[in-house]
N, C-alpha and C positions, 0 to 999 in steps of 0.2 A: 358551465355545466361540464363535468368530465365526459369524455368520449366513451361510448361503449366499446368493448373489445372488437366487436364486428365492424363498427364505423372506423375505429382506429386502424384496423387491418386494411380497410378499403382505401385508406389514404397513404398506405405504404406500398412501395414497389414490392413485388413478390419476393425478389431476392433479398431485400432488406428484412422483410418479415421472417423469412426462413433463417437468416443470419441471426436474428434476435431471439431465436428459439421458438417462434410461432410456427405451427404447421397447419396447412390447409389440405383437405382431401381433394382428390381429382374431381369430385362432384361439387366442390365449392363449400362443403360443409366443414365446420370446425371439428377437428379431432379432439377427443377428451384429453389426450396426453400432450397438453400444451408445452410441457417441460422438455420434451424430447428434441434433441438437436441433430440426431443421426450420427453423432460422434461418440463412441463408447467411452472415451476418456472423459467426456463431460456427462454423459447420461448415467453411468454407473454411480458416481457420487450423488446425483440427484435422486436416484432410486433409493439410496441409503438414507438420505435426509428425509425423503417422503415417508419411508418406512418408520422413521422415528417420530415424525410430526403427526402423521395420520390425519391429514386434512380432508375436508369434503371437496367435491369438485367445484362447488361455488366459491369456496375459499381460495382454491388455486386460481380460478378465473379472476377473482378480485385482486389477488397478489400480482398476477401477470399484467393486468390492466394498470394498476397503480405503479408498479415498478417501471414498466417501459414508457410510461408517461412522465416519470420524474427525472429531474437532473440528478444523476448519481455521481457524487464526487467523493472518491475514497480519500480518507484523511491521511493515509500513508500506505504505500505498497509498491508493487512491481507490475509492470505491464507483462502480458504473456511472453514467455521466453521462447526464443527460436531454438531449434535443434542445432547442435554444432555441425560443422562441415568436416567430416572425418578425413576426406581427401586433402584438404588444406592443412589440417593439423599434422597428418602423416608426412606431408611434404616438409613442414617446418621441423619435425623431429629428425628427418633424414638430413636436413641442412644443419643440424646441431643446435637448434634453438634452446636457450636456457629455460629453466623452469618458470622464471618470471615472464619471459617472452611468450611461452605457451599459455600462461595464465591470462596475460593481456589478450592474446588471440582468442582464447575461449570466451572471455567476457565480451569481447567485441562481437563475436558471432552470436552469442545468446541474446544480445541486446539490439543488434542492428542487421542481422543476416537477411531479414525479409526485404531489405532494400533491393537486393539483386536476385533473390531466390523466390520464384512465384509460388512454389508449394508452401514454403514457410510463411510467406505473406498472406496467403489464403487462410492458413491455420490460425495465424495471429488475429486477423480481423474476425474470423468466425468465433473465436473465444471471447474477444472483446465485446462483440455484439450479443452473443449468447448470455454473457454476464449482465448485459444491460447497463454497463458502466459508461458514463460520459467522459469522465476525466479521473486520473489518478494523481495524487501527490506522490510523484515518482522518486524513489531512492536513486538519485543521480549523483551520488558521491560515495565515499567509502569511509569506514570508521577511522577516526583520527583527525589531525589538524594540519598536516602537511599540504599546502596548496597544490603541489605537483601530484600528489597522490589523489587528492579530491577531484582533480580535473579529469581524470581518466573516464569515469562513468559519465560525467557530464558530456564529454566528447562523443562517447558511444551513442547516447540518447539524442544528442543534437544531430548526429548523422541520421538516426532513425527518423526524427521528425522532419529533417530537411528532405530526406529521400522518399518519404511516404505521404507527404502532404498533397492534397488537403484532407485525405482520409484520416491521417494522424497529424496532429499539430502540437507544437510547443505553445503553451499559453502562460500568461503571467497575470491575467486579471479575471475576476468573476464574470465580467461582461463577455469575455471571449469564451468562457466555458458555457454560458447560457446560449451563445450563438452557435456553438458546436452542436448542442442538443437540437436546435431548430434545423440545422443543416443535415442532421443524421450522421455527423462525423464524431470522432473521439480525439482525446488529447491527453497530454502530459504536462503537469505543472511541477517544476523541479524543486526537490529538497536536497540540500547538500550533504546531509548526514554528519556534518561537523562544521565548526567555525574555522575558516582558514587562518592559520597563524604562521608568520614567518619564523617565530621562535628565536629571533635575534635579540629580543629584549633590550632594544635601544630606548624605546619609549612606549607608553600606552598607546598613543596615537599611531605609531609605526606598526605595532602589532595588529591593530584593528583595520588597517587600510585595505586588506584584501576582502573584507566583508562587502565593501562598496563594489569592488571589481567583480565578485561573484554575483552580486545582485544585478549588475549590468549584463552578466552572462545569462541571466534568467532565473537564478535561484531565488525562491520566495519563502523558504523555511530552512532552519538549521537546528540540529541538535546542539544543545550546550555542551553535553558530554556524551560519550558512549558509556560502557559499563565501568571503565576505570576512571581514576582521578586525572584531571588535567588542570591547567592553570585557571580555568574558569570556575570549576567546582568539582564535586564528587559524583562518580557514576553510580548506577543502581547496584552494581556488584561489590562496591567497597564495604568492608565491615564497619568502618567508622565514617559517618557522613558529616563532614565539617561544614557543609553548606556552600553557598555562593561566595567566591572570593571578592575582594575589592575590585580586582581586574574584571571579574565576571559581571559585576554591576555595570561597569563601563561598557562591556560588550552588549549587555541587554539594552542599555540606553542607545548604543549605536545601531543595533538591529531595529529598535523602535523608530529611530530617526529615518532610517533608510527604507523601511517597509519590508523587513524580513521577519517572518513569524518566529517567535521563540518556541522551541520544542523541547520538552523535558521528558520525553518518553523513556529515555535510558538514564536519566539522572536520579541521584539519590533523593529520598523523600524530603530531607531538609533543604537540599540544594534546589529542588523544584519549588518548595514553598518560598524560599528566599527570592527566587526568580520571579515568582508571582507578585511578591511585594514590591519588587523593583520595576516591574514592567508597567508601562503606561498604556500598552495596547493589549488586546485580547491575545492570549497565548494558549498553547495546547500541550497535551501529552498525546501525541498522534496515534500511537499504537501500544496499548497497555491493557491492564485489566483492573478489576476492583478488588483490593486486598480484603475488604470486608466480606466478600463472597468466597474468595480463596486466596490465602496469603502466599505470595510468591515475590521474590526480590524484584521482578520486572513489573509487578503490579503497583498500584498506588492506593494508600489508605485514604479514608474519607477526609481527613484533615488536609491532605495534599490536594485531593480533588476539589474540595471546597475553595481552597486558595486559588486554584486555576480558574474555577468557574466565576469567582469574584472579579476576575479581570475581564469577564465577558467571553472567556474562551471556552474550550471544550476538551473532552476526553474521547479519543477514538479507541475502540475495542479491537484487539487483534484476534486472529483465528489460529492460535497455537495451543493445542490441547494442554501442553505442560504448564502454560501460564494460566489457563482457564480453570484447571483442576477438575475434580469431580469426574463426571463422565467424559469431559473433554470434547464433547460433541456439540451439535447445534443447540441442544437444550442448555448446556453449560453457557454457551455464548448468550442465549436469551436471558439466562439468570443474571449474568453480569449487566446486560443491557437494561433489564428491568430495574435493578438496583440503581443504576446511574440515572435513569429517567425519573424514577419515583423519589429518589433522595435529593437530586440536584436540579431537576427540571429537564424537560425534553429538548430545550434549546442548547443544552450543553453536551449532547451525546452524538457520537458519530461512529463509523466503522472504518478502521485502518487495518486491513487483513494481515499485512506483513508476510504474505505468501503470494505465490504466483501460479498460474497455469503454465505447464511446460509442454511444448509441442509433443504430440504423440509419436513423432518420428525420432525423438531424442535417443531412445534406447537402441534402435537399430544403427544409428550413426555412431554411438559410443562403442558398440560392439566391433566396429571396423578399425578402431584406433589402435595403433601399435604401442608397445611398451617403449619406454626410453632405453637408451643403451645400457643403463645401470639396472634395468629391470623394473624400475618404478613406474607408476602410472603418471602420465603427463597431465592428468586432470585431477590431481589430488586436492583434498579440501584445505581449509585454512589452518587446520591443525591447532597448535597451541599459541596462536598469535596473541600478542600481548593485550590487545584491546578487548578481546572477547570475554574472558573471565566468566565462564558459565559454571556456577557451582553445581556439583553433583547432587542428584536427588533420586528418590526411589520411584518417581512417577513413571508409568509406562503407558504411552498412548497406544490405542488400538488403530489399526488401519481404517476401521469403520468410523471411528471418531474423526480422524483426520479427513476422510473423504466427505463426511457430512458437512464440513465447513470449508470445502474446496473453493478456490477463488471463483470458478464459474458458477457456483451455487448462490451468487448474489440474489437472484429472484427468490430463492428459498429463505434468505434472511428476511426479506419483506414478508413472505408468508409466515415466518415464525413470529414476527411482530404483530401481524393480524391475529394470529391464534392467541397471542397474549392480551388481546383486547385493546391495543394501542390505536388511537385515531389516525386517519389518513394524514392529517396535518402533521402529527408527531412523526409519523413514518417518513414523510417527505423531508422533514428536517434532518432526521438521522441519516437518511440516504445521501443527502448532499446540501440541503439548504443551510444547515448550521455551518458547514465548512465554507460555503460561499460567503456567508456573513462575516466570518472571521477573516477571510482573505480580503474582503472589501474594507473591513475596519483597519487593516494594517497597511493598506495602500496609501502612498504619499504622492 
């Protein structure tokens, strides 16, 4: 029998209850605003989502109880990001660090700074527990196929999990994730964001050999492509999708053999369908949308989703207004989720936000950073990097839409599903049960 919220709270340490977003009054009575965390960066997005959803108090209580009792395993995303260290970046600028060195330093800080900084560590775990997330299939790679490029983020997040355990752990199995939930800890399961290829092209076997190496380093999921074409297949942004290559079929077979989940979130529609036909294990589109609800190049049509589901896999829905279309807010997210559940079955749905919470101290740290000697910003964006290929469109997201699907609003996603009439069993599957099943099915 499910625990009542009162009995659940009685079994949690007060600090854990507060971190999870629960609040208790000084008289021991439960406050009505269960969703308040005390951090405006988290509470304002929740106010916006609640204003859109308009739930009753009973529905909020049901959502909180269900959400915080469930294993929440995000199908793709990012752990809360730490604020940069302005002092360290300024020192590097004065020492003449190159743009690439500064980029590496910035990424390292946003991904692992909490190891040595207590303020950032507290902010990180507050966000993680407020979201009620148990584990994230963490982007621990970078777009592309160069092994040396892919290993950078893997190193950063390995440092984070090494330095913050047992509160934060690197995990590779579903059983470890379930154990985290029981212990009240959180974890990261690594996805590499690309298949590592030497691109020496001596032999098919030679090209595939780093898949095993990265699996040994903890990677349990890989994108077949990013938005552009590569030797495996075509990305979602290519105007002509030729499908999976012969080499791509051998890559899928190798991933199946080793226990690496095939992810086609950024692949073209035909490439994704070809991969589904080639895969002997459940595969995923870890963070995408339903093109039948709103057609966007990063979404997937029903024919592609059907092929993925027929492998026993799933589709994770992202929280990016431009991809969701329409209002771009939590209602739009629920519309895509309803379509996925009703058309293909609840066992094939998940949420892979593809966004993160950023420390509330980031803005003040960035304001302290010096310009480079040439006057340029040391923390510039990716610009027109070859892999990105983001076609221009006329869609304009509103701040309200973006905030309504903020990463720390995970409990509000559960609330949204309750308001749409989905059963608790269905919701638990979407929150994490379905992704746990796929991870187990791919294990060797």
